[in-house]
FIRODREN-40422 format. One record per residue (C-alpha): residue number from 1; residue in three letters; x, y, z. Coordinates in Angstrom, 3 decimals, padded with zeros to 6 digits. Each point is the difference from the previous one (the first is absolute). Example, Ala and Ser with C-alpha at 12.3 -4.5 7.8 and 13.67 -1.06 7.14 Angstrom:
// FIRODREN-40422
> 1	ALA	012.300	-004.500	007.800 $
> 2	SER	001.370	003.440	-000.660 $
***
This chain:
// FIRODREN-40422
> 1	MET	-009.717	020.687	002.498 $
> 2	ASP	-001.346	000.632	-003.469 $
> 3	SER	-000.782	-003.351	-001.418 $
> 4	ASP	001.223	000.674	-003.422 $
> 5	PHE	003.312	001.357	001.253 $
> 6	LEU	000.274	-003.267	002.105 $
> 7	HIS	-000.700	-002.340	-002.838 $
> 8	GLU	002.499	001.854	-002.206 $
> 9	ASN	002.918	-000.187	002.501 $
> 10	MET	-000.574	-003.632	001.565 $
> 11	MET	002.867	-002.422	-000.895 $
> 12	GLY	-001.463	-002.975	002.062 $
> 13	PRO	-002.407	-000.536	002.647 $
> 14	ASN	-001.498	003.259	001.327 $
> 15	ALA	002.787	001.697	001.614 $
> 16	TRP	-002.248	002.627	001.586 $
> 17	LEU	-002.072	-002.765	001.648 $
> 18	LEU	003.003	-001.726	001.115 $
> 19	ALA	001.604	003.251	001.514 $
> 20	GLU	-003.269	000.594	001.892 $
> 21	GLU	000.067	-003.417	001.669 $
> 22	LEU	003.518	000.085	000.591 $
> 23	THR	000.284	003.363	001.956 $
> 24	LEU	-003.245	-000.394	001.682 $
> 25	THR	001.515	-000.293	003.601 $
> 26	LEU	003.393	001.650	-000.666 $
> 27	PRO	000.897	003.079	001.990 $
> 28	LEU	000.888	002.030	-003.022 $
> 29	LYS	000.133	003.859	000.826 $
> 30	LYS	000.340	003.223	-001.997 $
> 31	GLY	003.500	000.888	-000.614 $
> 32	MET	001.549	-003.367	000.134 $
> 33	ARG	002.248	-000.925	-002.820 $
> 34	VAL	-001.299	-003.171	-001.579 $
> 35	LEU	001.749	-002.111	-002.953 $
> 36	ASP	-002.595	-001.434	-002.334 $
> 37	LEU	002.433	-002.718	-001.366 $
> 38	GLY	-001.086	-001.241	-003.504 $
> 39	CYS	-002.821	002.617	-000.216 $
> 40	GLY	-000.768	-000.808	-003.697 $
> 41	ARG	-002.206	002.770	-001.676 $
> 42	GLY	-000.233	001.636	003.597 $
> 43	LEU	-003.469	-001.216	001.133 $
> 44	THR	001.288	-000.768	003.595 $
> 45	SER	001.961	003.148	000.116 $
> 46	ILE	-003.109	002.006	-000.704 $
> 47	PHE	-001.922	-001.959	002.503 $
> 48	LEU	002.568	000.455	002.789 $
> 49	ALA	000.265	003.699	-000.789 $
> 50	LYS	-003.866	000.424	-000.014 $
> 51	LYS	-000.743	-001.850	003.026 $
> 52	PHE	002.729	000.571	002.202 $
> 53	GLY	001.764	003.178	-001.038 $
> 54	VAL	003.333	-001.879	000.195 $
> 55	GLN	003.186	001.062	-002.086 $
> 56	VAL	000.338	-002.635	-002.575 $
> 57	PHE	002.848	-001.159	-002.066 $
> 58	ALA	-001.514	-001.787	-002.861 $
> 59	VAL	002.658	-002.313	-001.310 $
> 60	ASP	-000.246	-002.321	-002.990 $
> 61	LEU	002.532	-001.270	-002.573 $
> 62	GLY	-002.298	-000.673	-003.060 $
> 63	ILE	-002.046	003.251	000.207 $
> 64	SER	001.529	003.387	-000.692 $
> 65	ALA	-000.141	002.755	002.548 $
> 66	THR	-001.270	002.289	-002.333 $
> 67	GLU	-003.052	-002.057	-000.716 $
> 68	ASN	-000.597	-000.513	003.467 $
> 69	TYR	000.381	003.566	000.799 $
> 70	ASN	-002.549	000.981	-002.616 $
> 71	ARG	-002.565	-002.457	001.721 $
> 72	PHE	000.747	001.449	003.356 $
> 73	GLN	-000.739	003.587	-001.309 $
> 74	ARG	-003.079	-001.209	-001.532 $
> 75	MET	-001.246	-001.331	003.269 $
> 76	GLY	001.099	003.113	001.924 $
> 77	VAL	002.549	-001.802	002.202 $
> 78	ALA	003.367	001.102	-001.852 $
> 79	ASP	000.925	002.016	002.986 $
> 80	LEU	000.085	-003.066	002.280 $
> 81	ILE	001.737	-002.552	-002.412 $
> 82	ILE	003.621	-000.267	-001.302 $
> 83	PRO	-000.036	-002.192	-003.074 $
> 84	MET	003.158	-001.910	-000.483 $
> 85	GLN	001.138	-002.635	-002.659 $
> 86	LEU	002.276	-002.218	002.216 $
> 87	ASP	000.953	-003.661	000.069 $
> 88	ALA	-001.371	-001.406	003.421 $
> 89	THR	003.094	-001.968	000.376 $
> 90	SER	002.245	003.079	000.298 $
> 91	LEU	-001.527	002.729	002.247 $
> 92	PRO	001.699	003.228	000.127 $
> 93	PHE	-001.380	001.307	003.045 $
> 94	ALA	001.699	000.995	003.369 $
> 95	LYS	-000.024	-002.447	002.856 $
> 96	GLY	-003.108	000.106	002.155 $
> 97	PHE	-001.776	002.292	-002.427 $
> 98	PHE	-003.468	-001.417	-000.274 $
> 99	ASP	-002.651	-000.270	002.695 $
> 100	ALA	-002.005	-002.603	-001.889 $
> 101	VAL	000.359	-002.179	-003.157 $
> 102	ILE	-003.106	-001.119	-001.970 $
> 103	SER	000.168	-002.271	-002.965 $
> 104	VAL	-003.082	-001.178	-001.798 $
> 105	ASP	000.086	-003.057	-002.733 $
> 106	SER	003.729	000.392	-000.560 $
> 107	TYR	002.210	-001.139	002.873 $
> 108	HIS	000.134	-003.508	-001.144 $
> 109	TYR	001.931	001.038	-003.301 $
> 110	PHE	003.147	001.512	002.007 $
> 111	GLY	-000.469	-001.031	003.621 $
> 112	ASN	-000.362	-003.908	-000.248 $
> 113	SER	003.657	-000.827	001.515 $
> 114	ASP	001.278	-000.433	003.407 $
> 115	ALA	002.213	003.239	-000.341 $
> 116	TYR	-002.289	002.679	-001.690 $
> 117	PHE	-001.701	001.268	003.192 $
> 118	SER	002.878	-000.071	002.341 $
> 119	GLU	002.585	001.242	-002.438 $
> 120	VAL	-001.826	002.412	-002.199 $
> 121	LEU	-003.240	001.281	001.274 $
> 122	MET	000.560	-000.056	003.871 $
> 123	PRO	002.908	002.388	-000.054 $
> 124	VAL	-002.155	002.870	-001.437 $
> 125	LEU	-002.765	-000.805	002.633 $
> 126	LYS	-000.099	001.830	003.365 $
> 127	LYS	-000.137	-002.276	003.211 $
> 128	GLU	-003.791	-000.514	000.636 $
> 129	ALA	-000.621	000.788	-003.936 $
> 130	ILE	-003.148	-001.540	-001.120 $
> 131	VAL	000.260	-002.783	-002.466 $
> 132	ALA	-003.042	-000.858	-001.990 $
> 133	LEU	000.044	-002.389	-003.204 $
> 134	THR	-002.328	-001.763	-002.065 $
> 135	PHE	000.727	-002.205	-003.048 $
> 136	PRO	-001.323	-003.015	-001.686 $
> 137	GLY	000.780	-003.408	001.712 $
> 138	MET	-001.358	-003.757	000.266 $
> 139	LYS	-001.969	-001.634	002.545 $
> 140	TYR	002.788	-002.626	000.165 $
> 141	GLU	003.142	-000.560	-001.775 $
> 142	VAL	-000.579	-001.427	-003.597 $
> 143	LYS	003.203	000.592	-001.906 $
> 144	ASN	000.924	-003.689	-000.005 $
> 145	ASN	-003.463	-001.269	-000.223 $
> 146	VAL	-001.706	002.378	-002.384 $
> 147	PRO	-003.541	-001.162	-000.776 $
> 148	GLU	-000.302	-001.282	-003.508 $
> 149	GLU	-002.836	002.289	-001.089 $
> 150	MET	002.063	003.117	001.068 $
> 151	LEU	003.183	-000.837	-001.692 $
> 152	PRO	-000.988	001.645	-003.397 $
> 153	LEU	-001.094	003.160	002.119 $
> 154	TRP	002.795	000.831	002.423 $
> 155	ASP	003.044	001.346	-001.258 $
> 156	PRO	003.070	-001.749	001.363 $
> 157	GLU	001.659	003.176	000.871 $
> 158	ALA	-003.125	000.789	002.096 $
> 159	LEU	000.105	-003.212	001.984 $
> 160	GLU	003.466	000.943	001.020 $
> 161	MET	-001.608	003.149	001.742 $
> 162	TRP	-003.435	-001.255	001.207 $
> 163	HIS	000.489	-001.823	003.360 $
> 164	SER	-002.096	-000.765	003.108 $
> 165	ILE	-000.439	001.716	003.326 $
> 166	ASP	002.265	-002.568	001.631 $
> 167	TRP	002.671	000.736	-002.631 $
> 168	TRP	000.005	003.885	000.652 $
> 169	LYS	-000.426	000.251	003.702 $
> 170	PRO	003.605	-001.213	001.143 $
> 171	LYS	001.581	002.526	-002.283 $
> 172	PHE	-001.483	002.878	002.343 $
> 173	ILE	-000.062	-001.665	003.424 $
> 174	PRO	003.505	001.066	000.865 $
> 175	TYR	-000.622	003.843	-000.978 $
> 176	LEU	-003.572	000.810	000.819 $
> 177	LYS	-001.980	000.067	003.150 $
> 178	GLU	-003.832	-000.358	000.080 $
> 179	LEU	000.307	-002.024	-003.236 $
> 180	GLN	-003.261	-001.070	-001.722 $
> 181	VAL	-000.111	-002.111	-003.084 $
> 182	THR	-003.460	-000.754	-001.223 $
> 183	GLU	-002.182	-000.298	-003.178 $
> 184	MET	-001.506	003.258	-001.397 $
> 185	ASP	-003.983	-000.152	000.231 $
> 186	CYS	-000.348	002.368	-002.977 $
> 187	PHE	001.601	-002.821	-002.451 $
> 188	ASP	-003.379	-000.716	-001.954 $
> 189	GLU	-000.795	003.611	-000.392 $
> 190	ALA	003.361	001.246	-000.753 $
> 191	TRP	000.425	-002.642	-002.707 $
> 192	ARG	-003.523	000.619	-001.445 $
> 193	ASP	000.503	003.679	-000.411 $
> 194	TRP	003.359	-000.838	-001.827 $
> 195	LEU	-001.630	-002.626	-002.250 $
> 196	SER	-002.792	002.370	-000.987 $
> 197	CYS	002.777	002.257	-001.638 $
> 198	ASP	000.427	-000.324	-003.741 $
> 199	ASN	003.884	000.213	000.574 $
> 200	PRO	001.534	-002.971	-002.034 $
> 201	TYR	001.576	-001.441	003.249 $
> 202	ALA	-003.270	000.066	001.685 $
> 203	VAL	-001.550	-001.668	-002.904 $
> 204	GLU	002.775	-002.823	000.229 $
> 205	ASP	-000.570	-000.426	003.669 $
> 206	ARG	-003.597	-000.935	-000.267 $
> 207	LEU	000.397	-003.555	-000.937 $
> 208	MET	002.745	-000.386	002.671 $
> 209	MET	-002.409	001.270	002.737 $
> 210	GLU	-002.827	-002.161	-001.195 $
> 211	THR	001.968	-003.078	-000.096 $
> 212	ASP	001.491	000.623	003.417 $
> 213	ASN	-003.515	000.649	001.465 $
> 214	GLY	001.400	001.113	003.357 $
> 215	ARG	001.939	-003.306	000.552 $
> 216	PHE	003.634	000.915	-000.012 $
> 217	MET	000.652	003.591	-000.506 $
> 218	ASN	-000.345	002.780	002.848 $
> 219	LEU	001.220	003.474	000.925 $
> 220	ILE	002.214	000.266	002.977 $
> 221	LYS	000.011	003.038	002.493 $
> 222	LEU	002.914	000.316	002.162 $
> 223	THR	000.190	002.705	002.653 $
> 224	GLY	002.535	001.007	002.806 $
> 225	SER	002.419	002.457	001.320 $
> 226	VAL	003.873	000.040	-000.158 $
> 227	ARG	001.568	-001.198	003.311 $
***
Protein backbone atom coordinates (compact mmCIF):
# COMPACT_ATOMS: atom_id res chain seq x y z
CA MET A 1 0.00 0.00 0.00
CA ASP A 2 1.31 3.43 -1.00
CA SER A 3 2.16 5.26 2.23
CA ASP A 4 0.94 8.64 0.96
CA PHE A 5 -2.42 7.16 -0.03
CA LEU A 6 -2.65 5.39 3.32
CA HIS A 7 -1.96 8.51 5.39
CA GLU A 8 -4.27 10.58 3.20
CA ASN A 9 -7.20 8.24 3.85
CA MET A 10 -6.78 7.08 7.44
CA MET A 11 -9.61 8.09 9.76
CA GLY A 12 -8.23 6.52 12.93
CA PRO A 13 -5.75 3.80 13.93
CA ASN A 14 -4.25 2.32 10.74
CA ALA A 15 -7.19 0.41 9.22
CA TRP A 16 -4.96 -1.46 6.76
CA LEU A 17 -2.90 -2.87 9.63
CA LEU A 18 -6.02 -3.72 11.62
CA ALA A 19 -7.51 -5.53 8.63
CA GLU A 20 -4.32 -7.54 8.15
CA GLU A 21 -4.38 -8.85 11.72
CA LEU A 22 -8.15 -9.32 11.78
CA THR A 23 -8.19 -11.50 8.66
CA LEU A 24 -4.96 -13.40 9.29
CA THR A 25 -6.67 -16.77 9.88
CA LEU A 26 -10.00 -16.20 8.14
CA PRO A 27 -11.00 -18.61 5.32
CA LEU A 28 -11.91 -15.83 2.87
CA LYS A 29 -11.95 -17.03 -0.75
CA LYS A 30 -12.25 -15.46 -4.18
CA GLY A 31 -15.87 -15.00 -5.21
CA MET A 32 -17.26 -14.56 -1.70
CA ARG A 33 -19.59 -11.61 -1.05
CA VAL A 34 -18.20 -9.59 1.84
CA LEU A 35 -19.90 -6.71 3.63
CA ASP A 36 -17.34 -4.12 4.71
CA LEU A 37 -19.47 -2.36 7.28
CA GLY A 38 -18.45 1.19 8.15
CA CYS A 39 -15.66 1.19 5.57
CA GLY A 40 -14.73 4.87 5.91
CA ARG A 41 -12.58 5.94 2.98
CA GLY A 42 -12.36 2.36 1.78
CA LEU A 43 -8.91 1.25 2.95
CA THR A 44 -10.28 -2.03 4.31
CA SER A 45 -12.29 -2.64 1.14
CA ILE A 46 -9.17 -2.17 -0.96
CA PHE A 47 -7.27 -4.53 1.31
CA LEU A 48 -9.96 -7.24 1.05
CA ALA A 49 -10.19 -6.96 -2.73
CA LYS A 50 -6.43 -7.01 -3.26
CA LYS A 51 -5.56 -9.78 -0.82
CA PHE A 52 -8.50 -12.16 -1.22
CA GLY A 53 -10.16 -11.26 -4.53
CA VAL A 54 -13.56 -11.17 -2.83
CA GLN A 55 -16.52 -9.08 -3.96
CA VAL A 56 -16.79 -6.26 -1.42
CA PHE A 57 -19.84 -4.15 -0.64
CA ALA A 58 -18.23 -1.05 0.87
CA VAL A 59 -20.85 0.55 3.12
CA ASP A 60 -20.45 3.82 5.00
CA LEU A 61 -22.88 6.55 6.03
CA GLY A 62 -20.49 9.50 6.21
CA ILE A 63 -18.41 9.03 3.05
CA SER A 64 -19.99 9.37 -0.38
CA ALA A 65 -20.08 6.38 -2.71
CA THR A 66 -18.61 8.50 -5.49
CA GLU A 67 -15.59 9.51 -3.41
CA ASN A 68 -14.91 5.89 -2.53
CA TYR A 69 -15.47 4.74 -6.10
CA ASN A 70 -12.79 7.21 -7.24
CA ARG A 71 -10.41 5.79 -4.66
CA PHE A 72 -11.14 2.22 -5.75
CA GLN A 73 -10.48 3.18 -9.37
CA ARG A 74 -7.20 4.81 -8.37
CA MET A 75 -6.11 1.58 -6.65
CA GLY A 76 -7.23 -0.66 -9.52
CA VAL A 77 -9.92 -2.60 -7.64
CA ALA A 78 -13.13 -0.85 -8.75
CA ASP A 79 -14.29 -4.03 -10.50
CA LEU A 80 -14.36 -5.89 -7.16
CA ILE A 81 -15.89 -3.25 -4.88
CA ILE A 82 -19.41 -1.81 -4.83
CA PRO A 83 -19.41 1.51 -2.92
CA MET A 84 -22.64 2.35 -1.08
CA GLN A 85 -23.56 5.26 1.19
CA LEU A 86 -25.89 3.61 3.68
CA ASP A 87 -26.92 3.69 7.31
CA ALA A 88 -25.62 0.57 9.07
CA THR A 89 -28.78 0.43 11.18
CA SER A 90 -30.93 -0.20 8.08
CA LEU A 91 -29.32 -2.65 5.67
CA PRO A 92 -31.28 -3.07 2.39
CA PHE A 93 -29.90 -6.48 1.45
CA ALA A 94 -31.55 -9.84 0.85
CA LYS A 95 -31.65 -12.32 3.70
CA GLY A 96 -28.64 -14.59 3.72
CA PHE A 97 -26.85 -12.48 1.10
CA PHE A 98 -23.31 -12.25 2.51
CA ASP A 99 -20.64 -14.88 3.05
CA ALA A 100 -18.83 -12.63 5.51
CA VAL A 101 -18.94 -9.31 7.31
CA ILE A 102 -15.82 -7.34 8.18
CA SER A 103 -15.92 -4.17 10.24
CA VAL A 104 -12.83 -2.20 11.21
CA ASP A 105 -12.95 0.67 13.72
CA SER A 106 -16.66 1.36 13.27
CA TYR A 107 -18.87 -1.36 14.80
CA HIS A 108 -18.97 0.39 18.18
CA TYR A 109 -20.81 3.35 16.62
CA PHE A 110 -23.89 1.39 15.59
CA GLY A 111 -23.60 -2.10 17.08
CA ASN A 112 -23.30 -1.48 20.81
CA SER A 113 -26.76 -2.72 21.76
CA ASP A 114 -28.27 -6.09 22.61
CA ALA A 115 -30.39 -6.11 19.47
CA TYR A 116 -28.21 -4.86 16.61
CA PHE A 117 -26.41 -8.05 15.64
CA SER A 118 -29.39 -10.38 15.91
CA GLU A 119 -32.02 -8.06 14.42
CA VAL A 120 -30.13 -5.99 11.83
CA LEU A 121 -26.88 -7.66 10.81
CA MET A 122 -27.41 -11.41 11.19
CA PRO A 123 -30.41 -11.57 8.83
CA VAL A 124 -28.26 -10.51 5.84
CA LEU A 125 -25.59 -13.13 6.63
CA LYS A 126 -25.62 -16.73 5.45
CA LYS A 127 -25.52 -19.54 7.96
CA GLU A 128 -21.84 -20.23 8.68
CA ALA A 129 -20.96 -16.70 7.46
CA ILE A 130 -17.67 -15.32 8.75
CA VAL A 131 -17.94 -12.48 11.26
CA ALA A 132 -14.81 -10.43 11.98
CA LEU A 133 -14.93 -7.14 13.85
CA THR A 134 -12.35 -4.89 15.43
CA PHE A 135 -13.12 -1.71 17.33
CA PRO A 136 -11.75 0.46 20.15
CA GLY A 137 -12.42 -0.71 23.66
CA MET A 138 -11.29 -0.66 27.25
CA LYS A 139 -9.23 -3.09 29.30
CA TYR A 140 -12.01 -2.90 31.90
CA GLU A 141 -15.23 -0.95 32.32
CA VAL A 142 -14.44 2.65 33.26
CA LYS A 143 -17.70 4.45 32.49
CA ASN A 144 -18.69 4.87 36.14
CA ASN A 145 -15.15 5.34 37.41
CA VAL A 146 -13.30 7.45 34.86
CA PRO A 147 -9.68 8.19 35.85
CA GLU A 148 -9.41 11.86 36.72
CA GLU A 149 -6.58 12.58 34.29
CA MET A 150 -8.64 11.15 31.41
CA LEU A 151 -11.81 13.14 32.07
CA PRO A 152 -10.84 16.11 29.85
CA LEU A 153 -9.62 13.78 27.08
CA TRP A 154 -12.43 11.25 26.71
CA ASP A 155 -15.63 12.49 25.13
CA PRO A 156 -18.73 11.36 27.12
CA GLU A 157 -20.27 10.10 23.88
CA ALA A 158 -17.20 7.95 23.24
CA LEU A 159 -17.42 6.45 26.72
CA GLU A 160 -20.90 5.20 25.85
CA MET A 161 -19.34 3.16 23.03
CA TRP A 162 -15.99 2.02 24.45
CA HIS A 163 -16.38 -1.15 26.48
CA SER A 164 -14.41 -4.16 27.68
CA ILE A 165 -14.20 -7.65 26.23
CA ASP A 166 -16.39 -8.90 29.08
CA TRP A 167 -19.08 -6.39 28.08
CA TRP A 168 -19.03 -7.29 24.38
CA LYS A 169 -18.71 -11.06 24.44
CA PRO A 170 -22.18 -11.96 25.83
CA LYS A 171 -23.83 -10.05 22.97
CA PHE A 172 -22.47 -12.60 20.47
CA ILE A 173 -22.41 -15.91 22.37
CA PRO A 174 -25.99 -16.90 21.36
CA TYR A 175 -25.39 -16.23 17.65
CA LEU A 176 -21.79 -17.17 16.83
CA LYS A 177 -19.83 -20.39 17.09
CA GLU A 178 -16.05 -20.58 17.40
CA LEU A 179 -16.30 -17.15 19.02
CA GLN A 180 -13.02 -15.53 19.99
CA VAL A 181 -12.77 -12.09 21.57
CA THR A 182 -9.26 -10.82 22.31
CA GLU A 183 -7.11 -7.70 22.28
CA MET A 184 -5.44 -6.77 19.00
CA ASP A 185 -1.67 -7.21 18.97
CA CYS A 186 -1.09 -4.26 16.63
CA PHE A 187 -2.57 -1.64 18.99
CA ASP A 188 0.65 0.36 19.42
CA GLU A 189 1.66 0.29 15.76
CA ALA A 190 -1.82 1.10 14.45
CA TRP A 191 -2.14 4.09 16.77
CA ARG A 192 1.42 5.25 16.06
CA ASP A 193 0.68 5.33 12.33
CA TRP A 194 -2.46 7.41 12.93
CA LEU A 195 -0.81 9.84 15.35
CA SER A 196 1.97 10.49 12.84
CA CYS A 197 -0.57 11.95 10.38
CA ASP A 198 -1.13 15.69 10.13
CA ASN A 199 -4.90 15.10 10.19
CA PRO A 200 -6.31 17.52 12.83
CA TYR A 201 -8.15 14.65 14.54
CA ALA A 202 -4.90 12.71 14.80
CA VAL A 203 -3.21 15.76 16.31
CA GLU A 204 -6.02 16.00 18.89
CA ASP A 205 -5.60 12.33 19.80
CA ARG A 206 -1.90 12.62 20.62
CA LEU A 207 -2.38 13.96 24.16
CA MET A 208 -5.05 11.35 24.89
CA MET A 209 -2.80 8.45 23.92
CA GLU A 210 0.21 9.93 25.70
CA THR A 211 -1.81 10.32 28.91
CA ASP A 212 -3.39 6.87 28.63
CA ASN A 213 0.09 5.34 28.18
CA GLY A 214 -1.28 1.83 27.63
CA ARG A 215 -3.27 1.73 30.87
CA PHE A 216 -6.92 1.80 29.85
CA MET A 217 -7.63 1.67 26.11
CA ASN A 218 -7.30 -1.28 23.76
CA LEU A 219 -8.47 -2.52 20.39
CA ILE A 220 -10.80 -5.52 20.50
CA LYS A 221 -10.84 -8.31 17.91
CA LEU A 222 -13.97 -10.45 17.61
CA THR A 223 -14.27 -13.39 15.22
CA GLY A 224 -16.67 -16.30 14.74
CA SER A 225 -19.21 -17.78 12.35
CA VAL A 226 -22.99 -17.60 12.32
CA ARG A 227 -24.73 -20.54 13.99
